[in-house]
N, C-alpha and C positions, 0 to 999 in steps of 0.2 A: 564482291566475289564473281568471278568469271561464271557467266552463265552458257556461252556457247563458242564455238570456234567454228568460222565460217569460211570455207575456200571459195574462191572467186577467181573465174578466168575470162569474163566476159562482161562488158558494160553496155548501157544501152540508157540514152537521156531521152525519156518521152516528154519532158517539159524543162527545157534548160531556162526559159525565163522564171521557174520558180526553183531553179537549181535542184530538180530531181533526175536521179540518177539511179537507176535499178542495178541491182547486182545479179550476175547469171554464173551458173556452171555448165560446163560441158561445150563451150564454145557457141560460134554463131547460130547452131541449131539447138543450143541445150535449152535448160528450163531455168526460170525465175528461181532464186534461192529463196524458197518459203520462209517465212519468219515463225518461230516457235510462240512469239509474243504478240499482244495486241496493244500495238503502238497506239498513242494519242493522234497521231499524224495521219495524212492520207497515205496511199499505198502500203496499208499496215498489215497487208497479207504477204509482202515480200521484203526482203532486205533492200535498202535504198538509201540515199542522203538526200536530204532536203536544204533550202537556204539557211535554215538556223544551224545545221551541221556544218555546211560550209563555211559559213562566219566564224565558227569556232576553229575550223581546220586552217583557215587563213591567218588567224592568230597564232595558231600553234606551230604551222609550218609555212611561215612568210615567203621562205626561199623556193618552196616547191610550187605551192597553191597560187594559180593565176590571179590577177587583180580584175576585175570587169572592164574597168576604165581604161586599162592597157589592151583591149581587143575592140577590132573594128566592128564586130557582129556580136549577137548572142550565140550564133552556131560556133564562130570561133572559140569564144569563151568556154561554151559546152564542151568541146572537143579538148581544149586545154585542161579543163576540169577533170575529165576523164583519164587523161594520160597522168596527170598529177595524183590522182587516186590510186591508180594501179602502182605509181612509184612508191607512195606513202604505204601501201599495203605490203609491197615488196621488200621494201628496206627495213620498216620499221614494225609492220603490222599496224593495221588501223584500229585502234581500241574507241568504242563508243558506249556512252550509257544511253539505253534506249528507256523513254520513258513509257510507263505501262498504263491502262485505263484505272487499275486500282490505286493510282498515286505513287507505286514503288517503280524501281527502275534495275534493269537487267543490263550487264555488261557483256558487250559482244566484241570478239576481236576477230577481224577479217585480214585473211592471207591471201596474198595472189600467187596462183599456182600456175604461171605461165611466164612467157617473156614479157617484158614491159609492154603495156597496152600502146598502141597507135591508133587514136580514133580517125585520124585522115584516111589510113589504110583500110580499117575495118568500115568506112562510111562510105566509100566511092561506089 
């Protein structure tokens, strides 16, 4: 059962090495999109993806999600990840199952509400 639809228009990767990318609404000066659920992962108070999510998305969308070994740096890979996430949200909506501390899961649908993300443009 779908638990929440989350609109996203800005991405920020506080830790590309761990694959953590946090979702924002309201542009560059916007706010982190607060999660209604208590995730078992880090950054559990905001909607985000982590390495385990990225691995699933790479299997699900191999033509969109970048492969880390094809990038010369972690930063380049992180930027490409952000671009790919916005594209998936825009074209298909990103639907994820979020594990909860109580052992249950919630289904969350992420929708991109802006033009496609260009991490290089936003990070300069």
